[in-house]
N, C-alpha and C positions, 0 to 999 in steps of 0.2 A: 232568312232562315230557309223559306221555300227554295231559293237557288242553292243552297249548300245542300238540300236534301235532294234536289233534281240532279245536282252534279254527283251524287253518290258519295257525299262527304260524311254519311254516318255509318259507324261500324257496323258490320254485319251482326244481326241477332238483336239490335237495339232500336227503340222507337224513341224518336225526338219530336217534342212539341214546345211551342211557346204557349205558356199559360200565365195569364196575370203578369206579364213583363219577365217571367222566368223561364229559362231553358230547362226542360225537364227530358233527361235522358235516361230510359228504363230499359234494361234487358228484359226480353221476353221469356217467361219460365216455360217449361214443358207442359205444365196444366193449362197456362193461358193458350198455348198452341193448340193443343188436343181439344180444349173446349170450343174454340173459335172455329175449328175444322169441323167438329160435330155439329155446331149450329150451322155452318155453311153447308154441310151436307143435306141437312134437313130442309134448309131453303132451297137448294137446287132440287131435291126430291119433291118438293111441290111444284116443280114445273118452271121455276124462276130461273130465267136464261143467266149463265155465268157472266155475261157482261153487265149484269145489274147488280152483282154481288162481289164485293172485295174488301179487303181488309188493309189497314194502314195506308190508307190513300187520302191526300188532302181533301178535307171538306171545307169550303169557305163560308164565313159567317160575316156579313157586312158590318163594320164598325166593331167587331170584336176579334178575339184571337181564333184563328183557324184551329181545325182538329184533325185528327188522323185515327178515327175510331177503329177499334180491334176488327169490326165487321160493320159494314154498311150495305143497305139494300136501297136502291134507287129506282124511279119510276121509270115507265116506258120511254118517255120523251126526254129523259135527262140529257142535258148537253155537256159534253167534256170541253173544259177549259185547260188546255195544255194537260197538266197531270193532276187535275183537280175537277171537283164538282161543286156546284152550289148547295148550300143547305135546304134551299126550297125544293130541290128534287129528291131529297132523303125521305124515304118512307119508315125506315126503321134503322136503329143502331143498336149494337151489342157490345158491351164492354165486359171485360174480365179483370178485376181489380188485381194489382200486382203486390199489394199490401193490404193488411186487415184494416177496414173502416177508411179506405182511401177517399179523402174529402174531393178528390177531383172527380171521381166517378159518382160518389154519394151526394154531393153538394152542388159543386159549381157545373157539372155537366147537366145534372137535373134542371136546374134553371134555365141554362142557355139552350139545350134541346127543346124544353117546354116552350120557351120564349119565342124560339124560332120554328114552332109548330111541327116537329118531327113527331109523327104519329104514335111510335113505340120506341121506347127506349128499355132496353133488357140489361141488367147486370147479372151475370152468372158469377157468383162469389165463391171460389173454392175454399176460402177460410170458414165462412157460415154454412156452407153446402146449400145454399138457398138461391133461387133465381127470382128476382125481382123484376115484373114487368110493368111498366108504366104507359098509360094511355091517357087520352084526353088533355092534350097539352093546353096550356094556358101561360099567361105572361110571367109567372114566378114558378113554373115547374108542371106537375100533371095532377089531375084531378082524380085519377084511378091509380092505385098501387096495390098489385097483388103479389103476395110472396108465395112461392112453391118450393117445397123441399126437394132437393136432389133425389131422384129416383121416380118423380111424377112427370107426366107431360105437360108442356105449356102450349098453348094453341092460341094463335092470333090470326086475324083476318085483315090484311093490307088495304089500303084505299082503293087498290085496283081489283080488289075481290078476290086475291090468290089468298088461300089458307095454308098456313104453314103450323105444322104440329112437330114441335121439338122435344124428343125423347131425352130427358136429363140423367137416365139410368148410367149412362156411360160417362159422364162429367167426372173428371178427376178432382180429388180434394187434396187440401193442402193444409198442413199444421201450421202453426203461429211459431215463428223462429224467435228465439230470445236474443 
């Protein structure tokens, strides 16, 4: 799968991941794009270099399915491995669900990101209009889970000491399709 992605075999506008042995190909919604762009702007406004912030780039997890989070922030000394980075270099991940109550974002990623010690996992949910910020990673998830309604700010301090304040008032919302 990694080779297919590297060769550009994924249609434009789609995100492809292998999760639990299944290939998941999801088109990115405008709301997802705008939210990720707003979070990325907040991260770079905090002084974090653009080389440490990216979206839809492969992050490897030893012995598990790799991931391409919507937004990833890595540490100063992160080592690039071809077109990917190791999960041990990740300080923060942000995801925007493409469907309501997305099991991948709300269950499987919580366990995986926590188990691999990613300090902050943020879910910006355009359906619920809520940002869920998880911290204090442990073997089965996260010890701290804080929900913040859209319209309020979310602030976090990375392990590097960098403080990021995210204004959620511009986050777009999305109704549930039937």
